N, C-alpha and C positions, 0 to 999 in steps of 0.2 A: 544749439546743444546737440552733441552727437548721440547716436542711437545707443551706444554703450553707456554713456553717462546717464541718459534717460532711463535705461533699463536698471542701472545701479540705484538711481534715485527712487525709482518705483519700488524696488526691492526693499530699500531702507524704509520707505513710507509704509509698506505693508507690514514690516516688522514693528514699526512704531504703533500702528493701529492695533496689531495683535497684542502688544504689550499694554496698551491703554485698556483694552478689553479685559486682559488678565487682572490688571490693577482694579478695575471696576468690580470684577467678580470677587476678588480678595477683600475689597472694601465692604461689599455687601455681607460677606461672611463675618468679617470683624464687627460690623455693626450689629448683626444678629447675635453674635457671641456676647458683645457688650450688653445688649438688652437682657439676655439670659442671666448674666452675672448681676446686673442691677436688680432684676426681679428676685434672684436668690438672696441677694444682700438685704433687700427690703423684708423678705420673709424671715430671714434670720434675726433681723432687728426686732421684728414683731414677736418672734418666739422668745427672744431674750427679755423683752419687756414683760411678756406674760409670766415668764419664770421669776423675774424680779418681783412682780406683784404678788405672786404666790408665796415667795419666801418672806416678803414683808408681812403678809397676812399670817403666816405661821408664827413669825416672831411676835406679832401682836397677840396672838392667841396664847403663846407660851408666857408672855409677860402677864396677861390677864390671869392665867392659871396660877402663876407665882403669887400674885397679889391676893388671890382668893385663899391661898393656903395659910 
């Protein structure tokens, strides 16, 4: 293999390694973002469930008040 070919191949290999490192960093960021979104989603589901239970309790109290009248 000629020196020029070896130099070109080395350059391509360095670019490939750099791209792999960029993709690894991007993947870490995406995984962290996904984790944050999942945690937020779980929190919102929990808040929604609490709100639903409160509304159901209010409806039950209103029905009980209606029956007492």
